[in-house]
Short mmCIF file of the C-alpha atoms (twelve columns), coordinates in Angstrom:
data_MODEL
# 
_entry.id   MODEL 
# 
loop_
_atom_site.group_PDB 
_atom_site.id 
_atom_site.type_symbol 
_atom_site.label_atom_id 
_atom_site.label_alt_id 
_atom_site.label_comp_id 
_atom_site.label_asym_id 
_atom_site.label_seq_id 
_atom_site.Cartn_x 
_atom_site.Cartn_y 
_atom_site.Cartn_z 
_atom_site.pdbx_PDB_model_num 
ATOM 1  C CA . MET A 1  39.882 13.130 62.545 1 
ATOM 2  C CA . LYS A 2  40.538 9.441  62.143 1 
ATOM 3  C CA . ALA A 3  40.077 6.906  64.911 1 
ATOM 4  C CA . SER A 4  43.700 5.779  64.527 1 
ATOM 5  C CA . GLU A 5  44.863 9.317  65.318 1 
ATOM 6  C CA . LEU A 6  42.633 9.382  68.387 1 
ATOM 7  C CA . ARG A 7  43.858 5.999  69.631 1 
ATOM 8  C CA . ALA A 8  47.410 7.358  69.651 1 
ATOM 9  C CA . LYS A 9  46.443 9.955  72.287 1 
ATOM 10 C CA . ASP A 10 46.249 9.406  76.023 1 
ATOM 11 C CA . ILE A 11 43.135 9.919  78.144 1 
ATOM 12 C CA . ALA A 12 43.922 13.547 78.999 1 
ATOM 13 C CA . GLY A 13 44.552 14.346 75.344 1 
ATOM 14 C CA . LEU A 14 41.270 12.751 74.349 1 
ATOM 15 C CA . GLN A 15 39.366 14.720 76.972 1 
ATOM 16 C CA . LYS A 16 40.911 17.932 75.646 1 
ATOM 17 C CA . GLU A 17 40.024 16.912 72.094 1 
ATOM 18 C CA . VAL A 18 36.391 16.268 73.058 1 
ATOM 19 C CA . GLY A 19 36.225 19.670 74.751 1 
ATOM 20 C CA . ASP A 20 37.690 21.411 71.717 1 
ATOM 21 C CA . LEU A 21 35.284 19.631 69.387 1 
ATOM 22 C CA . LEU A 22 32.307 20.569 71.575 1 
ATOM 23 C CA . LYS A 23 33.365 24.236 71.493 1 
ATOM 24 C CA . ALA A 24 33.777 24.073 67.715 1 
ATOM 25 C CA . HIS A 25 30.350 22.456 67.355 1 
ATOM 26 C CA . PHE A 26 28.787 25.171 69.518 1 
ATOM 27 C CA . GLY A 27 30.376 27.850 67.327 1 
ATOM 28 C CA . LEU A 28 29.039 26.180 64.201 1 
ATOM 29 C CA . ARG A 29 25.555 25.983 65.712 1 
ATOM 30 C CA . MET A 30 25.673 29.695 66.505 1 
ATOM 31 C CA . GLN A 31 26.777 30.444 62.943 1 
ATOM 32 C CA . LYS A 32 23.872 28.391 61.648 1 
ATOM 33 C CA . ALA A 33 21.422 30.215 63.921 1 
ATOM 34 C CA . THR A 34 22.613 33.594 62.671 1 
ATOM 35 C CA . GLN A 35 22.640 32.321 59.072 1 
ATOM 36 C CA . GLN A 36 26.390 32.849 58.691 1 
ATOM 37 C CA . LEU A 37 27.225 29.183 58.101 1 
ATOM 38 C CA . THR A 38 27.839 28.456 54.437 1 
ATOM 39 C CA . ASN A 39 28.917 24.804 54.614 1 
ATOM 40 C CA . HIS A 40 26.340 22.831 56.589 1 
ATOM 41 C CA . THR A 41 28.199 19.538 56.254 1 
ATOM 42 C CA . THR A 42 30.717 20.712 58.836 1 
ATOM 43 C CA . LEU A 43 28.026 20.375 61.514 1 
ATOM 44 C CA . GLY A 44 27.548 16.691 60.773 1 
ATOM 45 C CA . ASN A 45 31.268 16.063 60.469 1 
ATOM 46 C CA . THR A 46 31.954 17.733 63.812 1 
ATOM 47 C CA . ARG A 47 29.177 15.746 65.475 1 
ATOM 48 C CA . ARG A 48 30.648 12.500 64.138 1 
ATOM 49 C CA . ASP A 49 34.134 13.505 65.293 1 
ATOM 50 C CA . ILE A 50 32.772 14.119 68.797 1 
ATOM 51 C CA . ALA A 51 31.132 10.690 68.843 1 
ATOM 52 C CA . ARG A 52 34.311 9.056  67.547 1 
ATOM 53 C CA . ALA A 53 36.456 10.771 70.191 1 
ATOM 54 C CA . LYS A 54 34.030 9.870  72.994 1 
ATOM 55 C CA . THR A 55 33.987 6.244  71.850 1 
ATOM 56 C CA . VAL A 56 37.781 5.969  71.862 1 
ATOM 57 C CA . LEU A 57 37.885 7.740  75.246 1 
ATOM 58 C CA . ALA A 58 35.421 5.221  76.713 1 
ATOM 59 C CA . GLN A 59 37.486 2.347  75.334 1 
ATOM 60 C CA . LYS A 60 40.672 3.772  76.860 1 
ATOM 61 C CA . LYS A 61 38.972 4.257  80.239 1 
ATOM 62 C CA . LYS A 62 37.679 0.701  80.154 1 
ATOM 63 C CA . GLU A 63 41.191 -0.615 79.402 1 
ATOM 64 C CA . ALA A 64 42.657 1.478  82.216 1 
ATOM 65 C CA . ALA A 65 40.103 0.099  84.693 1 
ATOM 66 C CA . LYS A 66 41.207 -3.482 84.074 1 
# 
C-alpha cells in the first residue's frame, strides 16, 4: 500500500488498517512456522506496510493535536 493511499484515510481508518495488517502478518508468521509459506517476501512487505501505516497514523495524530 502506498503512503498516498494511507494519507487519504482518516485516523479511524488508519487504525483499522494497522490492525488488519498486524493480523495478516501474524497469519504469515504462522504459515512460515508450519512451513506452508511459499513466498517469503510477503513477510517483509507486510512489515513495511505496517511501519508505513503507523508512521502516517502518528503524523495524523500530531496534526490533530495542534
